[in-house]
C-alpha positions in Angstrom: -0.2 0.3 0.0 1.6 3.5 -0.7 2.0 6.3 1.3 -1.1 8.5 -0.7 -3.5 5.5 0.2 -2.4 5.1 3.4 -3.6 8.8 4.2 -6.7 9.2 2.2 -9.6 10.5 4.1 -12.9 8.9 4.2 -15.1 8.8 1.0 -11.7 10.1 -0.8 -10.8 7.9 -3.8 -8.0 8.1 -6.1 -8.7 9.1 -9.8 -5.6 9.4 -11.5 -2.1 8.2 -10.6 0.7 9.8 -12.3 4.3 8.3 -12.6 8.1 9.0 -13.3 9.1 8.6 -17.1 11.6 5.7 -17.9 13.9 9.4 -19.2 15.1 9.5 -15.6 17.9 7.1 -16.4 18.8 8.7 -19.5 21.9 10.5 -17.4 22.5 6.8 -16.0 23.0 4.8 -19.7 25.0 7.6 -20.5 27.2 7.4 -18.3 27.6 3.5 -18.2 28.2 4.0 -22.3 31.0 6.5 -21.5 32.6 4.1 -19.3 32.4 1.1 -21.7 34.1 3.2 -24.3 36.7 4.8 -21.6 37.5 1.1 -20.0 40.0 -0.3 -22.4 42.3 2.6 -22.0 42.1 3.5 -18.4 40.8 0.9 -15.6 41.0 3.7 -13.0 38.5 6.4 -15.1 36.5 3.5 -16.5 35.9 2.0 -12.7 35.1 5.8 -11.4 32.4 6.0 -14.1 31.2 2.7 -13.6 31.0 3.6 -9.9 29.1 7.3 -10.8 27.1 4.9 -12.8 25.6 2.7 -10.1 25.4 5.6 -7.8 23.0 7.9 -10.0 20.8 4.3 -11.0 20.3 3.6 -7.4 19.2 7.0 -6.6 17.2 7.3 -9.9 15.3 3.7 -8.3 14.9 5.5 -5.2 13.3 8.5 -6.8 10.6 6.2 -8.9 10.0 3.8 -6.0 9.1 6.8 -3.6 7.6 9.5 -5.9 4.0 9.6 -6.1 1.9 11.6 -8.4 -1.6 11.0 -7.2 -5.1 13.1 -8.4 -8.3 12.3 -5.9 -11.5 13.3 -5.8 -10.7 15.8 -2.8 -7.2 17.1 -3.7 -3.9 16.8 -5.5 -1.1 14.8 -3.7 2.6 15.3 -4.8 4.9 13.0 -2.7 8.6 12.7 -3.4 11.3 11.5 -0.9 12.6 8.8 1.1 14.6 10.1 3.6 14.2 13.3 2.8 10.3 14.4 2.1 8.6 16.5 -0.1 5.3 16.4 0.5 2.4 18.9 -1.4 -1.0 18.8 -0.8 -3.7 20.9 -2.7 -7.0 21.0 -1.8 -9.3 20.9 -5.1 -11.3 24.0 -3.6 -8.3 26.1 -3.3 -6.3 25.1 -6.7 -4.6 28.4 -7.8 -2.3 27.3 -10.4 -0.9 24.2 -12.0 2.1 25.3 -14.6 3.2 22.1 -17.1 6.7 22.8 -18.4 8.1 21.0 -21.2 11.4 21.1 -23.0 12.1 19.6 -26.6 12.8 16.2 -25.4 10.1 16.4 -23.1 7.9 16.6 -26.0 9.4 14.2 -28.3 9.4 11.4 -25.1 6.4 13.0 -23.5 7.4 14.1 -19.9 7.8 17.2 -18.3 7.7 19.0 -14.8 4.5 20.1 -13.4 4.5 23.4 -11.1 2.0 23.6 -8.3 1.4 26.9 -7.1 -0.8 27.2 -3.8 -0.7 30.0 -0.8 1.8 31.6 -2.7 4.6 29.2 -2.8 5.3 27.0 -6.3 6.8 23.8 -6.0 8.2 22.0 -9.3 8.0 17.7 -9.8 10.4 17.1 -12.8 9.7 13.8 -15.2 6.3 13.3 -14.8 4.8 10.9 -17.7 2.2 12.3 -19.7 2.0 15.6 -18.1 -0.7 17.4 -20.0 -2.8 14.2 -19.0 -2.0 14.7 -15.2 -3.0 18.5 -15.8 -6.2 17.2 -17.5 -7.7 14.9 -14.3 -6.6 17.7 -12.8 -8.5 20.3 -14.3 -11.1 17.2 -14.4 -11.1 16.9 -10.6 -11.4 20.4 -10.0 -14.6 20.8 -12.3 -16.2 17.6 -10.6 -15.6 18.9 -7.1 -17.4 22.7 -8.3 -20.3 20.6 -9.8 -20.7 18.8 -6.9 -20.7 21.8 -4.1 -22.7 23.8 -6.5 -25.7 20.8 -7.1 -28.9 22.1 -5.2 -29.1 19.7 -2.3 -32.7 17.8 -1.7 -34.5 18.6 1.6 
């Protein structure tokens, strides 16, 4: 059970879960490719690059496994980190802004950064797969919460 699922309130349901894009591993693959080219001429430099590649791979695995992007019927929850945790919770009825940024590579491979603005604070979460799908789900959840809040009550 994920961190977010453990902390849902009564009658709160997960509507969408975003994922970290595989592109987060590109730097690691690049380091290993350079290592494969260099190791024939210099074992010391190749060994150092192998060490950097392993560290990069482990940190990216931890990032992928400890990051959650969730839209529920009441809020947007963005959580990352294992030892040092960053947790942003955006109530749908108090949503101020959601910004999606994509580089050229992000557009080609469909990943980007999501910036959440609430209460004068802006936090960025990089490497979100399908960021515009995430934004669409957030907007749909906001629209659904507004419709439910303004629906006439039967007495």
